[in-house]
N, C-alpha and C positions, 0 to 999 in steps of 0.2 A: 880441177881444170873450170875456166871458166867459161859463160853461157858465150857463143861467137855471136849473139843476137845486140848491138848495143842499143842503147836509146836516147836519141837527142834530150837533154833536158829542157831544149827552147821550144823546139818546134815538134818535140817527139818523134821524129823520123827516126825508123829503125835501120840500123846500120849492119850491113852482115859482111862478117869477115871472113872471106874465104881463105885466109891463109892458116897454112896450117902449122904455122909457127904461132905456138901461145903464148909467147912473150911478146911477140909483135900484136896479136889481139889483144892480148890484156893491155899493153901502153895504150894502144886505140880507144878501147872503153875508158879510162881512167882519165883522156884527153878531155873528156865531158863531164865530168864530176866536179862540182864546185864545193866550197867549202858551205855554203847555205844552201844547198841541196842535200847534205850529209847531213847537217843539222836539222832539218826538215824532215828528214828520212828518220832518222833519232825519235823526233817526238811523236813517230805514227808508231813506233812499235810497240807501247803499251797498248794503244787501241786493237791493233792486228792481234796482238797476245790474246786479248780478250775476248775477240771474235773467234780467233782458232778455239780456244777451249770453250765456247758457246756451242760452234759447231761440232768438235768432237763431242759434248753431253748430247745435243741432237739424233748425232748419229748412231752412240750407244743405245738411247731410250728407242731407236727406230729399230735396232738388231733385236733389243729384248721384246721389244712388240711384237716382231716377226719371230722370233724364239719362242714364244709364248702361242702364237695361234698353230703353230709348226710343232707343237711339246707333242711326245710320243702320244699321250693319254689320249688326243684327240683322233689318234688313228685306230685305236683299238676298236674292236668288233665290238656291236650291241651288246652280245650275248655274254664278251666278259665283264663288260660296264655293267650290266643288270647284275653280276655273279659277287662283283664290289661292292654294288648298292645292297644287295642280301645281307651281305657280313655288316655293313653299315647300320642297318634293325636288325642284327641278329639277336637272338634272345638268350636271354639268362636261365640257367636251373632254379627252378623252385623248388628247395630243398626246404623241410622242416629242420629248424633250429639245430645248430650243432652235430649235424650228421653230415657226413658228406661219403660219396660212391664214387671210386675211382674209376669204375668202369660206366663210359657215358650209356651205354644199352640198359642200364639199369637206373636212369635217374628218371624222375619225372620230368615230362617235355615242359620245355622252359618258355617264359612270358617275357616280353617287354615291360619292364616297369616304369617308363619313361611316359610322361604325360602325353596323350596322343592330341592332344588340341592345343599343343603349343607348337605354332609355324617355325620357331627355331630349329626345331628336332626331328630328325627323320621320321619319315620319309620327305614332311613337306619340305625341307631346303633343298635335297636333290634337284628337286627341280626347279630353281631358282639360281643356276650356274649359267646355264645355256639354252636355247632353244633343243638340240639334240639331247642333254642330259634329263629335260623336264619330259620329251615325247618317250624316252625310256621310262623314268620313273612312272609316266600316265598309263605304259601300256602293259606292268606288270601288277595283275591284282595282289599277288604276293605279297609285294612289298606294304599293301595296304591290310593283310591280313590279321594282323595283331593290335589290337585294340584296349587300351589301358587310359583308366579314368580315376580321378581323385576327386571325391564330392566330401570333401570334410570342413569345408569353412562356409561362411555365411555372411553378405554383406550387410550390415547394419541397415543399409536404406533400399527400403524394396523396389524403387525403381529403377535404382544400382543392378539390385543383383536381378531384375526381368530381365536390363538389357545385357549382362553376362549369359544369361541362360539362353539369352535368344542368339547370342553369337556361338554358343557354345553348340545348342542345337543346329545350328549352320554348319559350323566345323564339323561336328560329328556327319552332318548326312552327306558331307562330299568326300568323308574318308571312306564311308561304306559303300557308298556308288562306286567309288574309284576301287573297291575293292570286289565290285561283281557278284559272284557266286563262289567265291572261293572258300573255305573252311575257315571259320575265325577261332582266334586265340584271344580270350577275352579276361581283363583285369580290372575289377573294380574294387575299387577302396571307399568305401561311401559312410558317412555320417545320419544321412537321408535315408527315411523310409520310401518317402515319396519324391520323384524328379523326373524333370522330362528327359534328360539322357537316359534313365535308370529304364522308363518305359521304351526308348528307341532300340537298346541294347536286348532288351526282353522278345522285343517283335522278331529280334536275327536268332531266335533262340535253336532254330531250326540248322544253322549253320556253324554252332559253336562244337567245337572239337574238344579244345583245353579251357577251362575254364577255372579263374582262382577268386573268389566272393568275400569279401570281407564284407557283413551287411548287419546292417541293427537286429534284434530280435523281432521286431515288428515287422520287417521286410522277410523273417522266414517265414513267417505264421502266413504269409498273403501269400509268398511266393508260387503255390500251388495255380492260382488262378492264371498267373503267366506265363510259366513255361511246362507244365504239367503235360506230358504226351508230346512236347514238340522238342523231343532230344534226341534225333536220331542219329547225330552222329559223332554224340559227346561220349570223348573217351578218357578223359583226364577231369578229376574235381578236386577243387580244395577249397573246404568251405570254412568258413571262421565267422564268428559275432565280434561287431565293433559297439562301441560303447561311448559317447561323451565323454571325454577327462573331466569336464565339471559338472557331470552330473551329481545330485546327490544320493543317490540310493545308489548300493555296493550293484557289481555285475549279477551276483547269484538275486539279489532281490529284484534287479530288472527282471530276469529272466521269469522269473518265479509269477510275477506281475502280468506278464506276456503271454508265457506259454503255461496255460492250464491242464488240468489232468487229461483233457479229452482232445488236445491236439497233436496232431500228427504230422510230422515234415514229410510230406510224401512228393514235394514237386520232383524229386528225381527218382522216383519210383520205376518210369516207364523211360529208362535210357539203355536199350539193346546193347549198345557199344561200350558200355562205361566197362574200364581197365584200370584204372587206379585211382583211389580213393583217399583224403587227406583229411580229418575232420579235427576242429579243433577248438578248444571253450563252447561244446555243447554238451551238458548233463546230462545222464541216461540216454546215450547214444544210440546203444540197439534198441528200445524201446520208442523210441521218439522218431528214429530217421528211417524210412523206407528207401530201398533200393536195390538194382541190380547188379550184381560182382561176376565179372566175366571169367578173369584171371590172375589180375593183377592188384591188389590192394597195397595203400598206405594210410596207415592208420597212427592217431594220435592219443591216446586214453589210459585210464588206470588196467590192471591187470585184468580184473573182471569181466571188463570190454574186449579188451585183448582174448581173451579164449570164448569168448561169443563167437567172434568172427571168425578164430579158427575153427570152431566147431561149425560153423553156419556155412563158411566159403569154403566147399570141399573142393572146388578146383583150385584155390586162391594158390599162385605162385611165386611172389613176390612181396614183404610183409614187412611195415617199418614201424615200429613200437615203442611211444615212451612207456616205459613201464614205472607204476606206480605200486606200491604193496597196499593191497586190500586186506584188513586187518579182520574183519568179519568173513574171509572167504572158506570155505567149509573144504578143505582137502580131503578130507575123508571122505566125504561123498561126491568128490569129483571122479570120474572116470578118467584114465589115461587119454590123453589126444594123441593119436598117431595119424599125422598128415601125408600124406602120399605125392602131392604133389606140389608144395613148395618147398623150393629150391633157393630163395634168396632170404636170408632174415637177418634185419639190421636193429639192434635194440639200443635205446641210451634210456638212462634213470634220470627221475627228477633230482631237480637240488633237495638235498637232505645232508644236515650236520649229523647225522647219528648212521655211522658206517654199519651197525646192528641190524638196519632195519633192509631187510634181502626184496630188495626193486627186482632187480635181476632172476637173483635166484628162485623166486616165488611161481614165476611164469616157466624158466626150463624146466623146474622139477617135475611138469606134467604132461611135459611136451616132449614127442619124439616125432624125428623128421628123416624118415630114410632114403631121401634123394637131396637133401642139403648139399649144395655147392658154395655157395656164400654165406658166412658169419660176420658179423663185424659187430663190437659191443664197444659201447662207452659209456662210462659209468662215469657220472658227475661227482659222485665221495664214493672211495673206494671200498665197498660192500666184503665184510668180511666174509670168508669162506665162500666166496664167489668164486673162484678158481675152482675147488674143487665142485663145485656146481656145475661148472662148465664143462670139465672133464668127464664128467659124470655123463652130461647130455649127448658131449661127442660119442662117447662109447657105446652109449645107447642107441643114437643114430647112428648109420655108416659113415666111418669115419672117411673108407676109401674113396668117397664120392667127392669130398672137399675139397674143390680148387683155391679159395682165399679164406683166409682166416685171419681179424685183425682184431685184437683185443685192448684196448687203449686205455689209460690209467686202470689196469688191473693187475699187479704187481703177483709173480707166483713164485712159491719156493724151487729153489733148485731142482727136487728130485721132482717136482709137481710139472717144470719145464718140460723135464727129460722124459719124464712118461708122457706128456702131450705130444713131441715131438717123434715120439715112437709110430703114434698109432694113427699119424697123419702123413702117408707117403706120397699122396698125389698132390699136396699142396704146393701152386706155382708162388703165389701171394701172401707172405706172412708178415704180420705186426707184432709186437712181443712190449709189455711194458716192464720196468724193473728187473733187465738183460744185467747179469752179472760174467765175471769171468769164468766160470765154471760152465753156464749156459752157451760162452762164446766158445769152448771148446769143446762140447756135444755138437756145437752146428759143424765144425770143422770137419771136411771131406778128409778123412785121413789116409786113404789111398794116397793122396797128393804126396811130392816130394820138394816141396816149394819152402823157401827160407820162411813163409808165415808158418808151413809146419814145423817146421825147426824150431823155432822161438816157442811156439807151443809144447810141444813135446820135451823143451828141453827142463823147463822149471816144472813139468806138469807129469803125472802118474799117464803113461800112454794110454789110450784109448784100449776097450778092450774088443777083443777080434769079434764079436758081436754085433759089437757098435761100427765096428770102421765099413766106411763107405755107404750106410745104408740110411743115414739119416736125411729125410728131406732131399730124394735123389731129383724131384722136380722142380725145387726152388731157382725161380728169376727172378722174385723181387722183395728185397726184405726191408722192414722198417721197425725201429727201435722207436718207443716211446717214453717219458717220463725223466724225471729228475735223473731216478737210479742209474738212468742208463749213461750217463753224464761220465761217471767213475770207472767204466770200464776202461783196462789198460788196451792203449792205444797200436802198440806193435801186437797184441793178439787177436784185435779185434780186423787189423789189417790182413794179418794171419790166415784169419778164418776165411776172409773176401779172396785171398790169395787163391788160399784151396781150390772153392768152387769156381773161382775164373778158370784154373788150368783143370776143371775135374775132367774135360774130354781128354785131354793127352793122359789126365791122371789111369784112366781107365784102357786108352791106348786101344779102342776098338770092342772090349769087352762089353756084356751088356749085365745087367741085372734080373735075376732071374724073381718073377711078382708071382709072388706065393698064392694061392688061391683063397676066395675070399675065407673060407671057412678054417683054411689053414691045412685043409686035409690031404697035400698034394699040390705037385708041381703042376702048373698050369702052362700050355705054349706060349704064352704073353713074356716078351721080354721088354725091358724097359731101358732106352738111352738116357744116362743122366743129363740134365739140364745144367746150363750154364748160368750163374748170378751174373745179370745182367743191371740193375739197379738197387742201389742202398741208398735209405734216409735215415738220418740222424738229426739231432737237434742241431740249429746252428752253434749253438753255445758249447758243442762238444769241438775241441781244440787239439789238432793234429800239429805238435809241437816240435816234435823229434825230427832232426833234419833227416835221418835214414825215412822215417816213416814216410814224411811229406815229397821225398823223390821217390819211393814204392809207389804211393796212392797218383802222384803226375803221371807215373809210368802205366798204371791202370786204366785212368782216365782216358789217356791218349789211345791205350787200346780198345776203348770202346765201352769201360762201365761208366754208368750215370749214378751221379753222389751228388743227393739231393739235400742239402741242410737249412731244414725251414726254422 
């Protein structure tokens, strides 16, 4: 329908056509249109089109700007934003190489390893977005409580180096001021024995809670003058020696030149709260290093030092040892060590091409841990007879307390594995290497009547009555390591998983009677079997059979976690 208002092309008069007759109104409007006017209007169309496009872009930009201002994150409460900021500067776990603990409570407290003196990194850049964010960042000392400093380079120009140091001192001063009195986590990696930043950090030692120090030998010798007796809050310490890669002398020669016979590293002797300790690259640790350990320790050293720590730290609860065979260690004159407080033991061996050297076995043959709950062993080279040593160690300790057992890169014979599985009824997290079809069959919950159990028993000899339904009743998490595990029959593996996923239905309310610790009779304790919740296999393990894939998908849909790393 045409517009009832027509405009005279000559004088601009608006003619209102009140007639309801649309055809008449259309005729009255057209009488004013001339060919020249139409041509003029046509020439204006491109300009009008461009103007409308510009106007649309401007309106769109305005809408986007308003949406940005009204974004939901701007309406978040300050405490929620602060929690997000905490995650932005959250720390990473500091652990010795090649060792991973799955329980977060058993990890050394972490530290940020990002240079704190770079303003492009958190928490500096969090205050560069808006006034509100800046106020929130400056109001939280916790955001500024992790200090990481790298001092590994020196500028060839002394004047430029001086300006760099002044800038670093200024930034560190601001950083420490914003942390107020909050306990500090300190990470220092330095090739300099003396530096203004080191002096500033040492002056705050009374606030240290966690410290990771990579320092030259010269610094360790003189560290006592800076921090001894001023470590009331220190809980975690990782200490190692750094060395200039361009130095002519070896690390051992440098150590012998600086640390003479009468030198003792006693900077941490008075640290009443110290619980976690990791030492690396320090020869003769027990005789040169003095400190107080209250409950937990992590130590990297050879077996003679490891045994010295176990004998000295009577209340030690957690230990992480790098096992290195000591040829001159006289086992005939060594008294067996029975440690009643140590509940978590993590061992890994040094790199060695000779599997006949018992790095792990030398330590375990002399130790008994009656309260052991967590045992993790990772061998860099497969040691001969290591599995027999581990089995004797577990039997000698109390295996019914064991909850986590991880044996990485330590294949065991089928018989040894079956014997091991029978003596660890309380294990909830199990990791094995060199798993075979026979081991898979042993781990199957035979009381179940699933397709997988029928797959296992069709081609195999049925499990004996003594083994049925009593192997690993509390198992919730299972991991397979090593290349040998790749050859396991996928239908049998899936059948074992299905049997342990249907374990609750299989027992149908029945319970397993727990025999007494001495086997002398029944106790009143009844145990409900646990359901397998997580399986870890190599990413190279291929579930290729179509029926197996369908069954696996069904298990995942029902809640099973499959981790293929």
